[in-house]
C-alpha positions as CSV (number, residue, x, y, z in Angstrom):
1,X,11.8,57.9,51.1
2,X,9.1,56.1,53.1
3,X,6.4,58.2,54.7
4,X,4.4,55.4,56.5
5,X,5.7,53.0,59.2
6,X,4.0,49.7,59.5
7,X,4.6,47.3,62.4
8,X,4.1,43.6,63.0
9,X,2.3,43.0,66.3
10,X,3.8,39.9,68.0
11,X,7.5,40.0,68.7
12,X,7.4,43.8,68.1
13,X,4.6,45.5,70.0
14,X,3.3,42.4,71.8
15,X,5.2,39.7,73.4
16,X,5.6,36.2,72.0
17,X,4.6,33.1,74.1
18,X,6.3,33.0,77.5
19,X,7.9,29.7,78.5
20,X,5.4,28.9,81.2
21,X,2.5,29.4,78.9
22,X,4.1,27.3,76.2
23,X,4.5,24.5,78.8
24,X,0.9,24.8,79.7
25,X,-0.2,24.2,76.1
26,X,2.0,21.1,75.9
27,X,0.6,19.7,79.2
28,X,-3.0,20.2,78.0
29,X,-2.2,18.5,74.6
30,X,-0.6,15.5,76.4
31,X,1.9,14.8,73.6
32,X,5.7,15.1,73.3
33,X,6.8,18.8,73.2
34,X,8.8,18.7,69.9
35,X,5.9,16.9,68.1
36,X,3.4,19.3,69.5
37,X,5.2,22.5,68.3
38,X,5.8,21.0,64.8
39,X,2.1,20.4,64.4
40,X,1.1,23.6,66.1
41,X,3.0,25.7,63.6
42,X,2.5,23.5,60.5
43,X,-1.3,23.9,60.9
44,X,-1.2,27.6,61.8
45,X,-1.5,29.4,58.4
46,X,-5.2,28.6,57.8
47,X,-5.9,29.6,61.4
48,X,-4.2,33.0,60.8
49,X,-6.3,33.4,57.6
50,X,-9.6,32.9,59.4
51,X,-10.2,29.3,60.2
52,X,-12.1,28.7,63.5
53,X,-10.4,27.4,66.6
54,X,-12.0,24.0,66.8
55,X,-11.0,23.2,63.2
56,X,-7.5,24.3,63.8
57,X,-7.0,22.1,66.9
58,X,-8.7,19.3,65.0
59,X,-6.0,19.7,62.3
60,X,-3.3,19.7,64.9
61,X,-4.7,16.5,66.5
62,X,-4.9,14.9,63.1
63,X,-1.3,15.7,62.3
64,X,-0.3,14.2,65.6
65,X,-2.5,11.1,65.2
66,X,-4.4,11.8,68.4
67,X,-7.5,13.4,70.0
68,X,-7.4,16.2,72.5
69,X,-9.4,15.7,75.7
70,X,-10.2,19.4,76.2
71,X,-10.2,21.6,73.1
72,X,-11.8,24.6,74.8
73,X,-9.0,24.6,77.4
74,X,-6.4,24.5,74.6
75,X,-8.1,27.4,72.9
76,X,-8.2,29.4,76.1
77,X,-4.5,28.6,77.0
78,X,-3.5,29.5,73.4
79,X,-5.2,32.9,73.6
80,X,-3.7,33.6,77.0
81,X,-0.2,32.8,75.6
82,X,-0.6,35.6,73.1
83,X,-2.0,38.3,75.5
84,X,1.0,40.3,76.7
85,X,2.2,43.6,75.4
86,X,5.7,45.1,75.4
87,X,5.1,48.4,77.3
88,X,8.3,49.9,76.0
89,X,7.1,49.5,72.4
90,X,3.6,50.6,73.3
91,X,5.3,53.8,74.5
92,X,7.2,54.2,71.2
93,X,3.9,53.8,69.2
94,X,2.4,56.6,71.2
95,X,5.5,58.8,70.8
96,X,5.6,58.4,67.0
97,X,1.9,59.0,66.6
98,X,2.2,62.2,68.8
99,X,5.0,63.4,66.5
100,X,2.7,63.1,63.5
101,X,3.9,59.8,62.0
102,X,1.4,57.9,60.0
103,X,1.4,54.3,61.4
104,X,0.0,51.0,60.3
105,X,-0.3,47.5,61.8
106,X,0.0,44.3,59.9
107,X,-0.4,41.1,62.0
108,X,-0.8,37.4,61.4
109,X,-3.4,36.9,64.1
110,X,-6.2,34.4,64.7
111,X,-9.9,35.6,64.8
112,X,-10.4,34.7,68.5
113,X,-7.7,37.2,69.5
114,X,-9.0,40.2,67.7
115,X,-11.9,41.0,70.2
116,X,-9.3,40.8,73.0
117,X,-7.1,43.4,71.4
118,X,-10.0,45.6,70.4
119,X,-11.6,45.6,73.9
120,X,-8.4,45.8,76.0
121,X,-6.0,47.7,73.8
122,X,-8.3,50.0,71.9
123,X,-6.3,53.1,72.8
124,X,-3.2,51.5,71.3
125,X,-4.9,50.3,68.1
126,X,-6.4,53.8,67.8
127,X,-2.9,55.2,67.2
128,X,-2.7,53.4,63.8
129,X,-4.1,54.9,60.7
130,X,-4.9,51.3,59.5
131,X,-5.0,48.0,61.3
132,X,-4.7,44.9,59.0
133,X,-5.3,41.5,60.6
134,X,-4.6,38.4,58.6
135,X,-7.8,36.6,59.8
136,X,-9.9,39.4,58.4
137,X,-8.3,39.8,55.0
138,X,-7.8,36.0,54.3
139,X,-4.1,36.5,53.6
140,X,-1.1,36.2,55.9
141,X,2.6,37.2,55.8
142,X,4.9,36.4,54.1
143,X,2.4,36.1,51.3
144,X,2.6,39.1,48.9
145,X,-1.2,39.7,49.1
146,X,-1.0,40.6,52.8
147,X,1.4,43.4,52.2
148,X,-0.5,44.7,49.2
149,X,-3.8,44.8,51.1
150,X,-2.1,46.5,54.0
151,X,-0.9,49.2,51.7
152,X,-4.3,49.6,50.1
153,X,-6.0,49.9,53.5
154,X,-3.6,52.7,54.5
155,X,-4.2,54.4,51.2
156,X,-0.6,54.3,49.8
157,X,1.7,52.1,47.8
158,X,4.2,49.5,49.2
159,X,7.0,51.8,48.0
160,X,6.0,54.4,50.6
161,X,6.1,52.0,53.6
162,X,8.8,51.1,56.0
163,X,7.9,47.8,57.6
164,X,9.3,46.2,60.8
165,X,8.9,42.6,61.8
166,X,10.8,40.2,64.1
167,X,10.5,37.4,61.5
168,X,13.1,37.5,58.7
169,X,10.8,35.6,56.3
170,X,8.2,38.4,56.8
171,X,10.8,41.1,56.2
172,X,11.9,39.4,53.0
173,X,8.3,39.1,51.9
174,X,7.7,42.8,52.5
175,X,10.8,43.7,50.5
176,X,9.6,41.5,47.6
177,X,6.2,43.3,47.7
178,X,8.0,46.6,47.3
179,X,8.3,47.9,50.8
180,X,11.4,49.0,52.7
181,X,11.7,46.6,55.6
182,X,13.9,46.0,58.6
183,X,14.2,43.2,61.1
184,X,13.0,44.5,64.5
185,X,15.6,44.8,67.2
186,X,14.7,47.3,69.8
187,X,12.7,50.5,70.6
188,X,15.9,52.5,70.1
189,X,16.2,51.1,66.6
190,X,12.6,52.1,65.8
191,X,13.2,55.6,67.1
192,X,16.3,55.9,64.9
193,X,14.5,54.6,61.8
194,X,11.6,57.0,62.4
195,X,14.0,59.9,62.1
196,X,14.5,58.9,58.4
197,X,10.7,58.7,57.7
198,X,9.0,61.7,56.2
199,X,6.2,63.2,58.3
200,X,3.3,64.8,56.3
201,X,1.6,67.6,58.2
């Protein structure tokens, strides 16, 4: 039975990009929306693993066959689009930590966002026994190494971890790495799953 719960950040504890913030990025890029998002996500893995922002947006522009007029504005708008937490899940994290659950965080996140989370949400991050950011370990989900490093940093094995993510590919990756894993649905689901997780006191 699992005795550690590990959470994804975006789509679970933090909110994904709001429609108006997505529109702002497309406006700044000045390219067709569908083409923009294809390039945005296709170029994302190296960014999640530690590439700097200017290089990332240069890769996106290259894939689109264009040049962006204001890369700093794109970087700022992108960071802003990933800046909102889900207060209901923040409450769940605090509840579980108060109950004695050992918690971990495993997130695909770009380097520029880490200082934001550390400075503005330090209390939340402090409830986790281990915080594993892809940009700092040079490995991203659903790659097996990301899950293995996460387990190592918590001080356990993948077999002792229950992992929750809103992305099915990441859930599958966690299972292939040896973790129990569930597709995130709601705070109520998390509370129910936590009842099946062993608490070591």
